[in-house]
CHARMM internal coordinates of N, CA and C (Angstrom, degrees):
IC EDIT
DIST 1 N 1 CA 1.4976
DIST 1 CA 1 C 1.5461
ANGL 1 N 1 CA 1 C 112.44
DIST 1 C 2 N 1.3254
ANGL 1 CA 1 C 2 N 113.26
DIHE 1 N 1 CA 1 C 2 N -48.07
DIST 2 N 2 CA 1.4211
ANGL 1 C 2 N 2 CA 119.38
DIHE 1 CA 1 C 2 N 2 CA -178.11
DIST 2 CA 2 C 1.5062
ANGL 2 N 2 CA 2 C 113.74
DIHE 1 C 2 N 2 CA 2 C -64.03
DIST 2 C 3 N 1.3238
ANGL 2 CA 2 C 3 N 114.79
DIHE 2 N 2 CA 2 C 3 N -34.71
DIST 3 N 3 CA 1.4802
ANGL 2 C 3 N 3 CA 118.84
DIHE 2 CA 2 C 3 N 3 CA 173.62
DIST 3 CA 3 C 1.4746
ANGL 3 N 3 CA 3 C 115.64
DIHE 2 C 3 N 3 CA 3 C -64.00
DIST 3 C 4 N 1.3612
ANGL 3 CA 3 C 4 N 114.34
DIHE 3 N 3 CA 3 C 4 N -33.66
DIST 4 N 4 CA 1.4343
ANGL 3 C 4 N 4 CA 117.45
DIHE 3 CA 3 C 4 N 4 CA -177.13
DIST 4 CA 4 C 1.5684
ANGL 4 N 4 CA 4 C 106.02
DIHE 3 C 4 N 4 CA 4 C -75.95
DIST 4 C 5 N 1.3337
ANGL 4 CA 4 C 5 N 118.57
DIHE 4 N 4 CA 4 C 5 N -32.02
DIST 5 N 5 CA 1.5248
ANGL 4 C 5 N 5 CA 118.60
DIHE 4 CA 4 C 5 N 5 CA -178.36
DIST 5 CA 5 C 1.4578
ANGL 5 N 5 CA 5 C 106.06
DIHE 4 C 5 N 5 CA 5 C -74.81
DIST 5 C 6 N 1.3530
ANGL 5 CA 5 C 6 N 123.43
DIHE 5 N 5 CA 5 C 6 N -34.13
DIST 6 N 6 CA 1.4674
ANGL 5 C 6 N 6 CA 122.00
DIHE 5 CA 5 C 6 N 6 CA 173.06
DIST 6 CA 6 C 1.4808
ANGL 6 N 6 CA 6 C 113.22
DIHE 5 C 6 N 6 CA 6 C -63.47
DIST 6 C 7 N 1.3692
ANGL 6 CA 6 C 7 N 119.78
DIHE 6 N 6 CA 6 C 7 N -35.64
DIST 7 N 7 CA 1.4628
ANGL 6 C 7 N 7 CA 123.09
DIHE 6 CA 6 C 7 N 7 CA -178.52
DIST 7 CA 7 C 1.4525
ANGL 7 N 7 CA 7 C 106.98
DIHE 6 C 7 N 7 CA 7 C -69.62
DIST 7 C 8 N 1.4151
ANGL 7 CA 7 C 8 N 118.93
DIHE 7 N 7 CA 7 C 8 N -44.36
DIST 8 N 8 CA 1.4014
ANGL 7 C 8 N 8 CA 120.55
DIHE 7 CA 7 C 8 N 8 CA -178.36
DIST 8 CA 8 C 1.5433
ANGL 8 N 8 CA 8 C 111.47
DIHE 7 C 8 N 8 CA 8 C -59.98
DIST 8 C 9 N 1.4221
ANGL 8 CA 8 C 9 N 115.31
DIHE 8 N 8 CA 8 C 9 N -43.65
DIST 9 N 9 CA 1.3582
ANGL 8 C 9 N 9 CA 121.41
DIHE 8 CA 8 C 9 N 9 CA 179.12
DIST 9 CA 9 C 1.4377
ANGL 9 N 9 CA 9 C 113.47
DIHE 8 C 9 N 9 CA 9 C -58.45
DIST 9 C 10 N 1.4094
ANGL 9 CA 9 C 10 N 116.05
DIHE 9 N 9 CA 9 C 10 N -46.43
DIST 10 N 10 CA 1.4616
ANGL 9 C 10 N 10 CA 122.18
DIHE 9 CA 9 C 10 N 10 CA 176.55
DIST 10 CA 10 C 1.5097
ANGL 10 N 10 CA 10 C 111.94
DIHE 9 C 10 N 10 CA 10 C -58.61
DIST 10 C 11 N 1.2872
ANGL 10 CA 10 C 11 N 117.06
DIHE 10 N 10 CA 10 C 11 N -39.47
DIST 11 N 11 CA 1.5283
ANGL 10 C 11 N 11 CA 122.28
DIHE 10 CA 10 C 11 N 11 CA -179.21
DIST 11 CA 11 C 1.4647
ANGL 11 N 11 CA 11 C 108.65
DIHE 10 C 11 N 11 CA 11 C -65.03
DIST 11 C 12 N 1.3606
ANGL 11 CA 11 C 12 N 120.16
DIHE 11 N 11 CA 11 C 12 N -43.69
DIST 12 N 12 CA 1.4357
ANGL 11 C 12 N 12 CA 124.03
DIHE 11 CA 11 C 12 N 12 CA -178.09
DIST 12 CA 12 C 1.5815
ANGL 12 N 12 CA 12 C 109.81
DIHE 11 C 12 N 12 CA 12 C -65.66
DIST 12 C 13 N 1.3485
ANGL 12 CA 12 C 13 N 115.05
DIHE 12 N 12 CA 12 C 13 N -41.24
DIST 13 N 13 CA 1.4723
ANGL 12 C 13 N 13 CA 119.03
DIHE 12 CA 12 C 13 N 13 CA 176.74
DIST 13 CA 13 C 1.5077
ANGL 13 N 13 CA 13 C 110.51
DIHE 12 C 13 N 13 CA 13 C -64.45
DIST 13 C 14 N 1.2229
ANGL 13 CA 13 C 14 N 120.67
DIHE 13 N 13 CA 13 C 14 N -41.28
DIST 14 N 14 CA 1.4571
ANGL 13 C 14 N 14 CA 128.00
DIHE 13 CA 13 C 14 N 14 CA -177.26
DIST 14 CA 14 C 1.6115
ANGL 14 N 14 CA 14 C 106.41
DIHE 13 C 14 N 14 CA 14 C -67.07
DIST 14 C 15 N 1.2494
ANGL 14 CA 14 C 15 N 112.78
DIHE 14 N 14 CA 14 C 15 N -41.54
DIST 15 N 15 CA 1.6532
ANGL 14 C 15 N 15 CA 112.99
DIHE 14 CA 14 C 15 N 15 CA 177.12
DIST 15 CA 15 C 1.5231
ANGL 15 N 15 CA 15 C 109.48
DIHE 14 C 15 N 15 CA 15 C -66.98
DIST 15 C 16 N 1.3637
ANGL 15 CA 15 C 16 N 114.88
DIHE 15 N 15 CA 15 C 16 N -40.02
DIST 16 N 16 CA 1.4716
ANGL 15 C 16 N 16 CA 117.64
DIHE 15 CA 15 C 16 N 16 CA -177.87
DIST 16 CA 16 C 1.5048
ANGL 16 N 16 CA 16 C 108.45
DIHE 15 C 16 N 16 CA 16 C -60.76
DIST 16 C 17 N 1.3482
ANGL 16 CA 16 C 17 N 116.18
DIHE 16 N 16 CA 16 C 17 N -49.15
DIST 17 N 17 CA 1.4577
ANGL 16 C 17 N 17 CA 119.85
DIHE 16 CA 16 C 17 N 17 CA -179.19
DIST 17 CA 17 C 1.5813
ANGL 17 N 17 CA 17 C 111.60
DIHE 16 C 17 N 17 CA 17 C -60.61
DIST 17 C 18 N 1.3234
ANGL 17 CA 17 C 18 N 117.51
DIHE 17 N 17 CA 17 C 18 N -39.76
DIST 18 N 18 CA 1.4151
ANGL 17 C 18 N 18 CA 120.36
DIHE 17 CA 17 C 18 N 18 CA 177.86
DIST 18 CA 18 C 1.5642
ANGL 18 N 18 CA 18 C 110.94
DIHE 17 C 18 N 18 CA 18 C -65.68
DIST 18 C 19 N 1.2225
ANGL 18 CA 18 C 19 N 118.74
DIHE 18 N 18 CA 18 C 19 N -35.78
DIST 19 N 19 CA 1.4787
ANGL 18 C 19 N 19 CA 120.24
DIHE 18 CA 18 C 19 N 19 CA 177.52
DIST 19 CA 19 C 1.5588
ANGL 19 N 19 CA 19 C 110.59
DIHE 18 C 19 N 19 CA 19 C -70.73
DIST 19 C 20 N 1.2851
ANGL 19 CA 19 C 20 N 119.17
DIHE 19 N 19 CA 19 C 20 N -37.12
DIST 20 N 20 CA 1.4675
ANGL 19 C 20 N 20 CA 122.28
DIHE 19 CA 19 C 20 N 20 CA 176.96
DIST 20 CA 20 C 1.5769
ANGL 20 N 20 CA 20 C 109.09
DIHE 19 C 20 N 20 CA 20 C -64.98
DIST 20 C 21 N 1.2771
ANGL 20 CA 20 C 21 N 115.55
DIHE 20 N 20 CA 20 C 21 N -47.27
DIST 21 N 21 CA 1.5411
ANGL 20 C 21 N 21 CA 118.21
DIHE 20 CA 20 C 21 N 21 CA 175.64
DIST 21 CA 21 C 1.4627
ANGL 21 N 21 CA 21 C 116.77
DIHE 20 C 21 N 21 CA 21 C -59.65
DIST 21 C 22 N 1.3875
ANGL 21 CA 21 C 22 N 113.80
DIHE 21 N 21 CA 21 C 22 N -38.90
DIST 22 N 22 CA 1.4157
ANGL 21 C 22 N 22 CA 120.82
DIHE 21 CA 21 C 22 N 22 CA 174.18
DIST 22 CA 22 C 1.6026
ANGL 22 N 22 CA 22 C 111.98
DIHE 21 C 22 N 22 CA 22 C -62.28
DIST 22 C 23 N 1.1992
ANGL 22 CA 22 C 23 N 112.61
DIHE 22 N 22 CA 22 C 23 N -43.64
DIST 23 N 23 CA 1.5963
ANGL 22 C 23 N 23 CA 120.02
DIHE 22 CA 22 C 23 N 23 CA 179.17
DIST 23 CA 23 C 1.6214
ANGL 23 N 23 CA 23 C 106.86
DIHE 22 C 23 N 23 CA 23 C -67.64
DIST 23 C 24 N 1.3282
ANGL 23 CA 23 C 24 N 121.28
DIHE 23 N 23 CA 23 C 24 N -38.38
DIST 24 N 24 CA 1.2952
ANGL 23 C 24 N 24 CA 121.68
DIHE 23 CA 23 C 24 N 24 CA 178.88
DIST 24 CA 24 C 1.4750
ANGL 24 N 24 CA 24 C 110.96
DIHE 23 C 24 N 24 CA 24 C -69.29
DIST 24 C 25 N 1.2484
ANGL 24 CA 24 C 25 N 121.00
DIHE 24 N 24 CA 24 C 25 N -40.53
DIST 25 N 25 CA 1.5579
ANGL 24 C 25 N 25 CA 126.15
DIHE 24 CA 24 C 25 N 25 CA 175.54
DIST 25 CA 25 C 1.5234
ANGL 25 N 25 CA 25 C 109.70
DIHE 24 C 25 N 25 CA 25 C -59.61
DIST 25 C 26 N 1.4178
ANGL 25 CA 25 C 26 N 114.38
DIHE 25 N 25 CA 25 C 26 N -46.82
DIST 26 N 26 CA 1.4546
ANGL 25 C 26 N 26 CA 114.47
DIHE 25 CA 25 C 26 N 26 CA 177.86
DIST 26 CA 26 C 1.5257
ANGL 26 N 26 CA 26 C 115.11
DIHE 25 C 26 N 26 CA 26 C -62.96
DIST 26 C 27 N 1.3617
ANGL 26 CA 26 C 27 N 115.93
DIHE 26 N 26 CA 26 C 27 N -40.75
DIST 27 N 27 CA 1.3940
ANGL 26 C 27 N 27 CA 117.54
DIHE 26 CA 26 C 27 N 27 CA 177.97
DIST 27 CA 27 C 1.5043
ANGL 27 N 27 CA 27 C 111.13
DIHE 26 C 27 N 27 CA 27 C -62.27
DIST 27 C 28 N 1.2796
ANGL 27 CA 27 C 28 N 123.65
DIHE 27 N 27 CA 27 C 28 N -44.65
DIST 28 N 28 CA 1.4714
ANGL 27 C 28 N 28 CA 123.84
DIHE 27 CA 27 C 28 N 28 CA 176.53
DIST 28 CA 28 C 1.5224
ANGL 28 N 28 CA 28 C 109.03
DIHE 27 C 28 N 28 CA 28 C -59.98
DIST 28 C 29 N 1.3636
ANGL 28 CA 28 C 29 N 120.78
DIHE 28 N 28 CA 28 C 29 N -44.56
DIST 29 N 29 CA 1.4486
ANGL 28 C 29 N 29 CA 123.31
DIHE 28 CA 28 C 29 N 29 CA 179.40
DIST 29 CA 29 C 1.5314
ANGL 29 N 29 CA 29 C 111.95
DIHE 28 C 29 N 29 CA 29 C -60.79
DIST 29 C 30 N 1.3227
ANGL 29 CA 29 C 30 N 118.62
DIHE 29 N 29 CA 29 C 30 N -37.98
DIST 30 N 30 CA 1.3718
ANGL 29 C 30 N 30 CA 124.11
DIHE 29 CA 29 C 30 N 30 CA -177.78
DIST 30 CA 30 C 1.5236
ANGL 30 N 30 CA 30 C 109.55
DIHE 29 C 30 N 30 CA 30 C -71.41
DIST 30 C 31 N 1.3037
ANGL 30 CA 30 C 31 N 116.76
DIHE 30 N 30 CA 30 C 31 N -42.32
DIST 31 N 31 CA 1.4468
ANGL 30 C 31 N 31 CA 118.58
DIHE 30 CA 30 C 31 N 31 CA 176.98
DIST 31 CA 31 C 1.5262
ANGL 31 N 31 CA 31 C 114.37
DIHE 30 C 31 N 31 CA 31 C -63.49
DIST 31 C 32 N 1.3429
ANGL 31 CA 31 C 32 N 117.26
DIHE 31 N 31 CA 31 C 32 N -39.88
DIST 32 N 32 CA 1.3326
ANGL 31 C 32 N 32 CA 123.16
DIHE 31 CA 31 C 32 N 32 CA 179.48
DIST 32 CA 32 C 1.5782
ANGL 32 N 32 CA 32 C 116.67
DIHE 31 C 32 N 32 CA 32 C -72.32
DIST 32 C 33 N 1.3427
ANGL 32 CA 32 C 33 N 114.11
DIHE 32 N 32 CA 32 C 33 N -34.29
DIST 33 N 33 CA 1.4391
ANGL 32 C 33 N 33 CA 118.88
DIHE 32 CA 32 C 33 N 33 CA 175.38
DIST 33 CA 33 C 1.4766
ANGL 33 N 33 CA 33 C 120.47
DIHE 32 C 33 N 33 CA 33 C -85.29
DIST 33 C 34 N 1.3161
ANGL 33 CA 33 C 34 N 114.69
DIHE 33 N 33 CA 33 C 34 N -8.26
DIST 34 N 34 CA 1.4830
ANGL 33 C 34 N 34 CA 121.90
DIHE 33 CA 33 C 34 N 34 CA -178.06
DIST 34 CA 34 C 1.4328
ANGL 34 N 34 CA 34 C 116.20
DIHE 33 C 34 N 34 CA 34 C 82.51
DIST 34 C 35 N 1.2984
ANGL 34 CA 34 C 35 N 116.18
DIHE 34 N 34 CA 34 C 35 N 21.94
DIST 35 N 35 CA 1.5037
ANGL 34 C 35 N 35 CA 120.53
DIHE 34 CA 34 C 35 N 35 CA -179.36
DIST 35 CA 35 C 1.5366
ANGL 35 N 35 CA 35 C 105.28
DIHE 34 C 35 N 35 CA 35 C -94.78
DIST 35 C 36 N 1.3118
ANGL 35 CA 35 C 36 N 117.86
DIHE 35 N 35 CA 35 C 36 N 172.49
DIST 36 N 36 CA 1.4446
ANGL 35 C 36 N 36 CA 122.83
DIHE 35 CA 35 C 36 N 36 CA -175.86
DIST 36 CA 36 C 1.6069
ANGL 36 N 36 CA 36 C 108.55
DIHE 35 C 36 N 36 CA 36 C -82.16
DIST 36 C 37 N 1.3400
ANGL 36 CA 36 C 37 N 118.52
DIHE 36 N 36 CA 36 C 37 N 118.36
DIST 37 N 37 CA 1.4315
ANGL 36 C 37 N 37 CA 119.62
DIHE 36 CA 36 C 37 N 37 CA -171.08
DIST 37 CA 37 C 1.5845
ANGL 37 N 37 CA 37 C 107.51
DIHE 36 C 37 N 37 CA 37 C -80.75
DIST 37 C 38 N 1.2984
ANGL 37 CA 37 C 38 N 113.50
DIHE 37 N 37 CA 37 C 38 N 167.50
DIST 38 N 38 CA 1.5087
ANGL 37 C 38 N 38 CA 121.56
DIHE 37 CA 37 C 38 N 38 CA -177.66
DIST 38 CA 38 C 1.5708
ANGL 38 N 38 CA 38 C 108.44
DIHE 37 C 38 N 38 CA 38 C -61.07
DIST 38 C 39 N 1.3081
ANGL 38 CA 38 C 39 N 118.82
DIHE 38 N 38 CA 38 C 39 N -37.16
DIST 39 N 39 CA 1.5253
ANGL 38 C 39 N 39 CA 120.98
DIHE 38 CA 38 C 39 N 39 CA -177.54
DIST 39 CA 39 C 1.5490
ANGL 39 N 39 CA 39 C 104.88
DIHE 38 C 39 N 39 CA 39 C -53.78
DIST 39 C 40 N 1.2591
ANGL 39 CA 39 C 40 N 119.99
DIHE 39 N 39 CA 39 C 40 N -44.81
DIST 40 N 40 CA 1.4724
ANGL 39 C 40 N 40 CA 118.98
DIHE 39 CA 39 C 40 N 40 CA -173.97
DIST 40 CA 40 C 1.5669
ANGL 40 N 40 CA 40 C 110.14
DIHE 39 C 40 N 40 CA 40 C -65.67
DIST 40 C 41 N 1.3563
ANGL 40 CA 40 C 41 N 117.98
DIHE 40 N 40 CA 40 C 41 N -37.26
DIST 41 N 41 CA 1.4324
ANGL 40 C 41 N 41 CA 117.06
DIHE 40 CA 40 C 41 N 41 CA 172.93
DIST 41 CA 41 C 1.4536
ANGL 41 N 41 CA 41 C 112.32
DIHE 40 C 41 N 41 CA 41 C -63.19
DIST 41 C 42 N 1.3451
ANGL 41 CA 41 C 42 N 120.07
DIHE 41 N 41 CA 41 C 42 N -38.86
DIST 42 N 42 CA 1.4283
ANGL 41 C 42 N 42 CA 121.19
DIHE 41 CA 41 C 42 N 42 CA -177.80
DIST 42 CA 42 C 1.5887
ANGL 42 N 42 CA 42 C 108.06
DIHE 41 C 42 N 42 CA 42 C -68.13
DIST 42 C 43 N 1.2461
ANGL 42 CA 42 C 43 N 115.43
DIHE 42 N 42 CA 42 C 43 N -41.34
DIST 43 N 43 CA 1.5318
ANGL 42 C 43 N 43 CA 119.98
DIHE 42 CA 42 C 43 N 43 CA -179.82
DIST 43 CA 43 C 1.5288
ANGL 43 N 43 CA 43 C 110.20
DIHE 42 C 43 N 43 CA 43 C -62.34
DIST 43 C 44 N 1.4774
ANGL 43 CA 43 C 44 N 116.49
DIHE 43 N 43 CA 43 C 44 N -37.42
DIST 44 N 44 CA 1.4979
ANGL 43 C 44 N 44 CA 113.77
DIHE 43 CA 43 C 44 N 44 CA 178.27
DIST 44 CA 44 C 1.5303
ANGL 44 N 44 CA 44 C 110.00
DIHE 43 C 44 N 44 CA 44 C -74.47
DIST 44 C 45 N 1.3578
ANGL 44 CA 44 C 45 N 119.06
DIHE 44 N 44 CA 44 C 45 N -29.74
DIST 45 N 45 CA 1.4019
ANGL 44 C 45 N 45 CA 117.03
DIHE 44 CA 44 C 45 N 45 CA 178.03
DIST 45 CA 45 C 1.5738
ANGL 45 N 45 CA 45 C 112.80
DIHE 44 C 45 N 45 CA 45 C -68.25
DIST 45 C 46 N 1.3314
ANGL 45 CA 45 C 46 N 115.49
DIHE 45 N 45 CA 45 C 46 N -37.84
DIST 46 N 46 CA 1.4365
ANGL 45 C 46 N 46 CA 119.17
DIHE 45 CA 45 C 46 N 46 CA -180.00
DIST 46 CA 46 C 1.4410
ANGL 46 N 46 CA 46 C 108.34
DIHE 45 C 46 N 46 CA 46 C -68.70
DIST 46 C 47 N 1.2741
ANGL 46 CA 46 C 47 N 121.10
DIHE 46 N 46 CA 46 C 47 N -33.25
DIST 47 N 47 CA 1.4694
ANGL 46 C 47 N 47 CA 122.64
DIHE 46 CA 46 C 47 N 47 CA -175.74
DIST 47 CA 47 C 1.5379
ANGL 47 N 47 CA 47 C 107.73
DIHE 46 C 47 N 47 CA 47 C -77.88
DIST 47 C 48 N 1.3608
ANGL 47 CA 47 C 48 N 122.44
DIHE 47 N 47 CA 47 C 48 N -28.41
DIST 48 N 48 CA 1.4311
ANGL 47 C 48 N 48 CA 125.62
DIHE 47 CA 47 C 48 N 48 CA 175.77
DIST 48 CA 48 C 1.4543
ANGL 48 N 48 CA 48 C 114.02
DIHE 47 C 48 N 48 CA 48 C -77.11
DIST 48 C 49 N 1.3481
ANGL 48 CA 48 C 49 N 113.60
DIHE 48 N 48 CA 48 C 49 N -40.11
DIST 49 N 49 CA 1.4814
ANGL 48 C 49 N 49 CA 116.70
DIHE 48 CA 48 C 49 N 49 CA -175.85
DIST 49 CA 49 C 1.5535
ANGL 49 N 49 CA 49 C 108.69
DIHE 48 C 49 N 49 CA 49 C -128.05
DIST 49 C 50 N 1.3606
ANGL 49 CA 49 C 50 N 116.19
DIHE 49 N 49 CA 49 C 50 N 77.57
DIST 50 N 50 CA 1.4578
ANGL 49 C 50 N 50 CA 118.00
DIHE 49 CA 49 C 50 N 50 CA -176.75
DIST 50 CA 50 C 1.5839
ANGL 50 N 50 CA 50 C 113.82
DIHE 49 C 50 N 50 CA 50 C -67.62
DIST 50 C 51 N 1.3844
ANGL 50 CA 50 C 51 N 117.06
DIHE 50 N 50 CA 50 C 51 N -34.36
DIST 51 N 51 CA 1.4102
ANGL 50 C 51 N 51 CA 119.76
DIHE 50 CA 50 C 51 N 51 CA -177.25
DIST 51 CA 51 C 1.5364
ANGL 51 N 51 CA 51 C 112.24
DIHE 50 C 51 N 51 CA 51 C -65.53
DIST 51 C 52 N 1.4227
ANGL 51 CA 51 C 52 N 114.08
DIHE 51 N 51 CA 51 C 52 N -43.24
DIST 52 N 52 CA 1.4085
ANGL 51 C 52 N 52 CA 122.00
DIHE 51 CA 51 C 52 N 52 CA 176.58
DIST 52 CA 52 C 1.5329
ANGL 52 N 52 CA 52 C 112.36
DIHE 51 C 52 N 52 CA 52 C -61.50
DIST 52 C 53 N 1.4049
ANGL 52 CA 52 C 53 N 114.62
DIHE 52 N 52 CA 52 C 53 N -40.93
DIST 53 N 53 CA 1.4451
ANGL 52 C 53 N 53 CA 117.73
DIHE 52 CA 52 C 53 N 53 CA -178.58
DIST 53 CA 53 C 1.5503
ANGL 53 N 53 CA 53 C 110.03
DIHE 52 C 53 N 53 CA 53 C -64.57
DIST 53 C 54 N 1.3469
ANGL 53 CA 53 C 54 N 113.14
DIHE 53 N 53 CA 53 C 54 N -40.83
DIST 54 N 54 CA 1.5252
ANGL 53 C 54 N 54 CA 116.12
DIHE 53 CA 53 C 54 N 54 CA 179.68
DIST 54 CA 54 C 1.4653
ANGL 54 N 54 CA 54 C 109.37
DIHE 53 C 54 N 54 CA 54 C -65.31
DIST 54 C 55 N 1.3012
ANGL 54 CA 54 C 55 N 121.85
DIHE 54 N 54 CA 54 C 55 N -41.03
DIST 55 N 55 CA 1.4599
ANGL 54 C 55 N 55 CA 127.79
DIHE 54 CA 54 C 55 N 55 CA 175.34
DIST 55 CA 55 C 1.4495
ANGL 55 N 55 CA 55 C 111.18
DIHE 54 C 55 N 55 CA 55 C -57.38
DIST 55 C 56 N 1.2577
ANGL 55 CA 55 C 56 N 120.91
DIHE 55 N 55 CA 55 C 56 N -50.96
DIST 56 N 56 CA 1.5142
ANGL 55 C 56 N 56 CA 125.07
DIHE 55 CA 55 C 56 N 56 CA 174.68
DIST 56 CA 56 C 1.5326
ANGL 56 N 56 CA 56 C 111.28
DIHE 55 C 56 N 56 CA 56 C -55.83
DIST 56 C 57 N 1.3728
ANGL 56 CA 56 C 57 N 111.29
DIHE 56 N 56 CA 56 C 57 N -48.14
DIST 57 N 57 CA 1.4681
ANGL 56 C 57 N 57 CA 114.61
DIHE 56 CA 56 C 57 N 57 CA -178.20
DIST 57 CA 57 C 1.5608
ANGL 57 N 57 CA 57 C 113.12
DIHE 56 C 57 N 57 CA 57 C -60.89
DIST 57 C 58 N 1.3972
ANGL 57 CA 57 C 58 N 114.07
DIHE 57 N 57 CA 57 C 58 N -42.27
DIST 58 N 58 CA 1.4557
ANGL 57 C 58 N 58 CA 120.79
DIHE 57 CA 57 C 58 N 58 CA 174.90
DIST 58 CA 58 C 1.5095
ANGL 58 N 58 CA 58 C 113.65
DIHE 57 C 58 N 58 CA 58 C -59.43
DIST 58 C 59 N 1.3150
ANGL 58 CA 58 C 59 N 117.04
DIHE 58 N 58 CA 58 C 59 N -47.44
DIST 59 N 59 CA 1.3885
ANGL 58 C 59 N 59 CA 119.43
DIHE 58 CA 58 C 59 N 59 CA 178.07
DIST 59 CA 59 C 1.5694
ANGL 59 N 59 CA 59 C 116.64
DIHE 58 C 59 N 59 CA 59 C -62.82
DIST 59 C 60 N 1.3304
ANGL 59 CA 59 C 60 N 113.08
DIHE 59 N 59 CA 59 C 60 N -39.90
DIST 60 N 60 CA 1.4872
ANGL 59 C 60 N 60 CA 119.31
DIHE 59 CA 59 C 60 N 60 CA 177.62
DIST 60 CA 60 C 1.4833
ANGL 60 N 60 CA 60 C 108.00
DIHE 59 C 60 N 60 CA 60 C -63.35
DIST 60 C 61 N 1.3678
ANGL 60 CA 60 C 61 N 119.21
DIHE 60 N 60 CA 60 C 61 N -45.46
DIST 61 N 61 CA 1.5071
ANGL 60 C 61 N 61 CA 124.53
DIHE 60 CA 60 C 61 N 61 CA 178.58
DIST 61 CA 61 C 1.5568
ANGL 61 N 61 CA 61 C 109.60
DIHE 60 C 61 N 61 CA 61 C -59.78
DIST 61 C 62 N 1.3336
ANGL 61 CA 61 C 62 N 114.36
DIHE 61 N 61 CA 61 C 62 N -44.99
DIST 62 N 62 CA 1.5041
ANGL 61 C 62 N 62 CA 118.97
DIHE 61 CA 61 C 62 N 62 CA -177.14
DIST 62 CA 62 C 1.5452
ANGL 62 N 62 CA 62 C 109.91
DIHE 61 C 62 N 62 CA 62 C -65.55
DIST 62 C 63 N 1.4093
ANGL 62 CA 62 C 63 N 119.70
DIHE 62 N 62 CA 62 C 63 N -43.45
DIST 63 N 63 CA 1.3606
ANGL 62 C 63 N 63 CA 118.68
DIHE 62 CA 62 C 63 N 63 CA 178.25
DIST 63 CA 63 C 1.4731
ANGL 63 N 63 CA 63 C 114.57
DIHE 62 C 63 N 63 CA 63 C -72.63
DIST 63 C 64 N 1.3154
ANGL 63 CA 63 C 64 N 117.11
DIHE 63 N 63 CA 63 C 64 N -37.95
DIST 64 N 64 CA 1.4897
ANGL 63 C 64 N 64 CA 120.87
DIHE 63 CA 63 C 64 N 64 CA 175.41
DIST 64 CA 64 C 1.5537
ANGL 64 N 64 CA 64 C 110.35
DIHE 63 C 64 N 64 CA 64 C -62.03
DIST 64 C 65 N 1.3391
ANGL 64 CA 64 C 65 N 119.58
DIHE 64 N 64 CA 64 C 65 N -42.70
DIST 65 N 65 CA 1.5081
ANGL 64 C 65 N 65 CA 120.67
DIHE 64 CA 64 C 65 N 65 CA -178.64
DIST 65 CA 65 C 1.4870
ANGL 65 N 65 CA 65 C 112.65
DIHE 64 C 65 N 65 CA 65 C -72.08
DIST 65 C 66 N 1.3881
ANGL 65 CA 65 C 66 N 113.44
DIHE 65 N 65 CA 65 C 66 N -22.54
DIST 66 N 66 CA 1.4771
ANGL 65 C 66 N 66 CA 119.33
DIHE 65 CA 65 C 66 N 66 CA -177.06
DIST 66 CA 66 C 1.5493
ANGL 66 N 66 CA 66 C 107.69
DIHE 65 C 66 N 66 CA 66 C -76.86
DIST 66 C 67 N 1.3634
ANGL 66 CA 66 C 67 N 113.50
DIHE 66 N 66 CA 66 C 67 N -43.98
DIST 67 N 67 CA 1.4880
ANGL 66 C 67 N 67 CA 119.71
DIHE 66 CA 66 C 67 N 67 CA -169.60
DIST 67 CA 67 C 1.5031
ANGL 67 N 67 CA 67 C 114.49
DIHE 66 C 67 N 67 CA 67 C -95.55
DIST 67 C 68 N 1.3485
ANGL 67 CA 67 C 68 N 116.25
DIHE 67 N 67 CA 67 C 68 N -11.72
DIST 68 N 68 CA 1.4365
ANGL 67 C 68 N 68 CA 118.23
DIHE 67 CA 67 C 68 N 68 CA -178.17
DIST 68 CA 68 C 1.5257
ANGL 68 N 68 CA 68 C 109.90
DIHE 67 C 68 N 68 CA 68 C -93.64
DIST 68 C 69 N 1.2759
ANGL 68 CA 68 C 69 N 112.21
DIHE 68 N 68 CA 68 C 69 N 136.14
DIST 69 N 69 CA 1.5295
ANGL 68 C 69 N 69 CA 116.95
DIHE 68 CA 68 C 69 N 69 CA -178.72
DIST 69 CA 69 C 1.5194
ANGL 69 N 69 CA 69 C 109.20
DIHE 68 C 69 N 69 CA 69 C -119.79
END
COOR INIT
IC SEED 1 N 1 CA 1 C
IC BUILD
C-alpha cells in the first residue's frame, strides 16, 4: 500500500513538472512571436481581483511553509 502511495505521489509530481515546463515553453514562444504571454493574463487577473490574489498568495505561503522543511 505504501509503495502505491509513493508511486501516485511521484506521478503527481511528474505531471506538475510537465505542466510547468509546458507553461515555460508557451511563455517563451509567446514572447518571441509577439503574442500576449501568460504573465500579462496573470497581471490582469491580479489587478481585477486583488483580494482573491492575496488569498491565493496567503494559502500558497501557508501550505508551502507547512510542508517545507
